N, C-alpha and C positions, 0 to 999 in steps of 0.2 A: 488155329485161325481163328478169327471174330466173324462172326455172322454176317452176310450181307445188311440183316435187320439189324443188326448193333451200330454199325455203321453208319447206315441210312437215320437212322435214329437219332444217334450223334450228332450228324450234320445239320439235319432239321432242325434239334434242340442250339446250336450253335450258327444257327442262318451262313453255313457255308457251303461249298459243293461237296458234292460225296468225295470226289476224287482228290482236293483238299485235304480231309480228313483221311483216305486212306494213304496219302503220301505219309502225313504225319507218323499216322499207326506205322508204315514202312520203317521210318527212320530211326523210329524205337526201338525197332528190333534189328534192325543193320547196325545200331549204336551197341546194344546188347551183345551180338556179333563179334565185333572190333573189340568189345572188351572182354568176352570173352576168352578171346584168342591169345596165347602165351604169348604169342613174338610181337604182337601191338601194344599190348594194354598197358605197360609201362613206358612207353614209347614214343603215342599218339597222345597232344593236347588237344581238346576240342574248343574250339572257338567260333565265333560269328555270331549269325540271327538266328541259328538253328541252336545254338546253346543256350542263347538269351531265353528263348522259349523251352527249351527242355529241361534248364539246369536251376533256370534264376525266378523267372515268371510264367507260372502256368499259362496266367489271363493274358497273353501277348500275342500280338501277328504269329501266324503260322508261315513258316521257314520255309526253303525249297531245297537247301544244300548242305552240305557236312562239311564242315572245315576242320583242318585239323593242323596244327605246327607239328614236324617231326623231328626228334631228338637225333634220329640215325636217320642220315643224308642216303644210306646205302637202301632203305625202303622203298626209292623212287626206282623204283626198276619193274620194267613191265611183266616181267616172268615173275618175281617175286609177289608182286601184289595179285596176279592170274591165280597163283597156287594159293595163297593165304584167303583169298575171297571165295574159293571152289571150295574150301574148308568151310567157312565163316555161311557159307551160303548151306551146306550139309546140316551144319549146325540148326541156323534158323528154323530150317525145316522143319525138324526132327522135333525143336521147339513148340512150333505154333503153325506150320504147314502153310508157314507162307512161301512163296517159290523165287527164287534168284535163278532163273534156268542159265544154266552152262550156255558159252557161245555168246551171251547178249551182254555181254560185260567187254569196256574199252578203257585203254588206260595210257592217256596219250601224254609221255614225257618229253618237254620240253626244256628249252633255257631262258628263264623271266628275267624280265629287266635288268636286275641285275648280275646278269649272267652264270647264275646258278641254275641248277634244276629244280622244278616244280612238277608238279603232274595234273590232270584233269583228268579223273575218270567218271566214268558212266554205270548205272549197274541198274538194269532191266528187272521190274518186279511182277507177281501177278499175284492180287490182292482180290478182297469179296467184292468188289465192283469193275475189275482192270475187265478191259476186253476178252473175250475167249479168241481170238482172231487179230492180226493184223495185228499193228504195236502196241507193245508195252510199254507201261510211266518208266521214269527211271527216278534214280538218284543221282544228285550229281555230288561227286567227291573233288574239294578241293586240298591238295597237298603242299604242303612246302616246309622246306628243311632250316631255312637261313632267316627266320624270322627272331627277333630279339624279344626275348622272357625276359620283362624285368621283374616280375613277381613270381614266387615258385606255384606252380600249380596244384590243386588240390582236388580232393576226391570226393563228386555228388551223387545223388541219387538223383535220376532224371525224371519229369513228370511224364506217365504213360497210362494214361487215363482208361484203359481197356481190360475186358473180362480177362483177358490167358495173360496179364502182365504176368511175369517170371516172379516167383515167390521170392521174396526178398528185395523186390527192385533191382535196375538198372543203374549200374556205379560204372560212372564215368572218370577220366583224370581231365579236369578243365581249366584252363583260366582261371585265373583267381578275378573275382568279381570289380573290382579295381582294374585290373588288366583289362577287361571285357568291353568296360564303359570308355576307357581311356583309348584304346584301336578301335572303337565306336566314333571319338570326336577327330582322330587322325583320319578316318577315312571320309567323314565329312568333309574333312580340310580337302583331301588329298582328288574324292570324283564327286562329292555335293549328290549323289542319288538321293530318291526319295525316299528309302526304307533306311538311309543313315540319317536324318533328318528325324524320322519317325523315334529311331532312336535311340537319340541323342536326347529329344526330348523328354519323353519318356523315362528314362532315366534318370533324368534331371528331375523331372516330376515326383518321383518315386521317394518322398522324403524318409518315409522308414526305414530306407537301403541308404539314402542317398550318404557316400564317403564327403569327408573332406577337402574343401575345393584345391589343397594344397598337395593334397596325394596322388588327386587326378591328375593336375597337371604336369607334377614331376613325370608320370608314367608318361604322359602325353610328352613333353619334353626329347623323354628318352626315345621313343615310337618318332618322332619327327625328326629328331636326327640321324636314326639310322638309315630313315626314308631318304635324308636329304631336304628335306620340305622345313619349311619355316612353322611354326605353332600359328595356328590361325586366329586371325580377328574376324569380325561379326564384315569390314569392308570386302573381305576376300572372296565372301561367298553371293554379294550382290548380285554379281555378273551372271550368277547361274540360275536365277531368279525363274528368270522364264522357261528355260528346259526343266526345271522342277517341276514347276506347278504343269507345265502340260504333261509331265508325264506319272504324276500323281496317283492317278486313278487308275491307269494301266498299269503300273509294276505295285501298286498295293491292293486295290480293291479287290482280286481273290482272295487275299490272305487274312481279311479279316471282314470281322458281321456286319462291318457298318462303316463306310468308311467317314474319317471327321475330316475335317476341311483343312485343308493346308495351311488358311491363314494364322488359324488357333496354334500350328506349330511356327511359322516361319514368324509370327510377332513374339513369338516367346524367346527367339535369339537375343535380342540384346540382354535380357535377364538370366540367361545360361552364362552369355560372354563377361557380364558382371559379376558375376560368383564365380567362374573360373579363372579370369585374371586379377581380377582384384577385391576377392574373397568378399563383394557385398551380398549378404544372405539376405534373399528375396523377403518379404512382409508374406506372411500366411496368416490364414483365418484361424480363428481357435477352433480348438474341437467341441464337439455337439459336448454336452457339461454328462458325466459318471451319473447314473443313476443308483439310488442305493444298491448296494450288490453287485451293480455292472463290472464286467473285466471286459476289458476289448480283446476281439479276436482276431489273430492276422493266419491262423495254421493255414497251412497248405490244404485243397478241398478236400483230397482223399483221406487227411486225418479227422478232418470235422466229422462228429456222429450223427450223421444227418442223414435222409434220405436221398437214394441215387439223382431221384428228378431234381429235387430240390440243388444238387453239388452241380447239377446243369446247368441250373438258374443262376445260381450263384457266380459259376465263371461268367456266364452271361453280364451278371452286376458290376463284377471286381475286372471287367475290359470294359465296359463304358465309363463307370468308374475313372481309371486312367486314363479316357481319355476324354473326360468331360462331355460325358451324353448323357441325357439322358433315359431311361428304362420305363417301356409300360409293362410291368409289374403285374401277373394275373393273380389275384389273390382273391380265393374263397368266393369266385363265382363274379367276380367284378376285377374290372383290369383300373391301372392306378399310373398314371404318367409318375414319373418319382424323379428327381436326383439322390443317388446313393453316395451314403458318407461313411458309415460305419456297424461293425457287426461287434453287439456285446452277447455275454452270457451273462444272463439273468440269475441269482441266489438261487432259485429251483430251476437250473440245470438249461432252461430255453433259449436260443439262439435267435437273436433277434436283429431284424436290418432298420436302422438308425436313419430315415429318408427325411427330404423335403417332399410334401404333395404338392405337385405344380399346379393342380386344377383347384385344390384348396388353399394354395397359398399358405401352408404352414407345415409344421413338424408331424411326421407320423411314424410310428413304429409298426413293424411285420415280422411274426412267427417266422423263420424259415420252414420249419417242417409242414404252414400251409401255403406256400408258394406253390403255385399250380405251374407256372412259367413264366418265361422273361424274354422280352425281346429287345434289343436295343434300336433308338430310334437316332435320327441324324439331326435332333435337335440338342445345341448345346448347351452347356450353363457355365458361369462363373461361379466355382466352389463358395459357399457362406460360410460353411464349414470347414475343417481339415479332413481331407479324405485318406478313411485308415483302413481302407477294405482291402489295399494291397500287401502281397506276402513280406515281408520284411528281407526276405535273401531262402537263400538255397537251403535244401536240407545235406547237410554234410552230412560225412563219412569218418573219416580219420585224417588230419591235414600228413600232407607227405613230409616229407624232410628236408628241412629248409637249403636252399642254394644260392650260390652267389648270383650274380646280373649276370646272364649269359645269353649269348647268339646259336643256336644249334647249325652249325654251319661246318661243313668238312674243309679242311683247310687246302689250299690251293695247293695242286701239287701232289695230295696222299694217295694211294692207293683206292681203290674202291672195292672191298671185301669180295670176293667171289660167296655166291650162295649155292648153300646146298639145298637141297632140295625141302622144299617146306613142311610135306611128308613124312622124312626120315625121322623123326623126332615121335613120329604118331603112332609108329608100325603099320603095319595092316589093319585096314579096313574093312571090316562085314557088313555090306549092304543089305537089309532083311526090308521087305514089304507087308505090310498086314492084311489079309485074306479079306477080310471085311469090309476095311472105307479104305485100301489102296495106299495109307501112309507109308513113308520111308522111314526108315532108324537108321542108323550109323551106329557099327560096334567094333572094341578093340577085341573082341573074342565071340569064338562061335558060338552062339545062345540066340533060340529063337522064341524062346518067352517073352511075351510082351506084356508090360504091368499097365493098369489103367491110364489111357489115353484119348487126347479130341481128335476127331476126324477135321480132314480139312476143311471141311465147312461149319468145324467150330463145335458142333454134335456130342455130346460121348461116346465112345465106339467102344464096343464089348470085345473086339476080338484080343485075344490072347496068346496067339499062334500066328509066327510071321517064316517066310519061305526067304531063303537066300537068292538075291538076285545078281549081285556082284559083289566081287573082293576088288580091291586095289592097294595098292603099295606104295 
């Protein structure tokens, strides 16, 4: 598990509360556990706001829930879920030391408005800044098996920018980007919450990843048909504006380094609907001219060969750019208020941030390796150049086999298969505990030797032998 110091430093760099960053850290490891489990990895399709943050745009609002569409409705069973998440908890603890304590998991199976089963789950965790006593923070799960998948799911790497990330990254099965976009528009029409407006306009503004309007509209039509609602138009949303504005800060403020004004997102709706329903491509400013030998850089931050502190500053810069907010850039001992526009690599290999210096009212460029810090401000700006800072999309693994449009739903009257014990395919489990740091390890064979590992506090442990403390079957 990462140290408390690493988490606090990350929270300070991102201007977020430590518990928000801790939850993001826990979400990453819970995803790793789910997609490491053989019974879930191919049947749970990741979706929702956390999917957008973890799979598509690292400089996005932090989210709190894990939403999945399940291909197998029989997984919506409390006993089955308790069994697999007990195994996930053991695996996660062994991998990183994050605790998902037994007895603090709850799975509420209920009938959804369509008359089919869904599940609301809650999984408690104990991370670097969690309270040592009292109630623990929780990850919420939203599981449904009767959503319509319009496009084939894709396998992607998630963004997990912490020092104990598993080697090779965390791979998940996710909604395709076009499906995630269309689903967000459907959510905006059906419930009109602040996060839906924020998400839709952010996706629309990201011109580098923006699909064609006809593709999104086709996905949206099928989503709305399945839900029994009409394809939205802007007039459908106007009645919800007062409630949306009053909840804007309460629902989004803790998820963002700086809360952008709601007017900037509401006022973008006419342009969005003109694009979606009429195919009107909005006018966009031209990009800042390329210098000799320059190439545009859109890679995800962990793929850039820049110092770790500069990566944190660039995440702040990219977030601000996506939200049309100015940045106070700490650069070589001075602070400069800028409008951020583009990252470029020069002929000699340096990475340069192109920006508009607000105080000097002129273009300036800044070498990324010399940036000492960055803070988002509440000052908005109207882009004078194309914003080229957001990544174009996710890091793909391999495309899954193409499937036909389907609804994952068990036919009415079908018999739900009985569950075997989720542990039967794993055999006995031998639980060992390191005598030096106290970390527990799950083994399928009796062996007390330990390889190099990290203690629960995140530091290297020198313990090489463990004692058997439990055997499970």
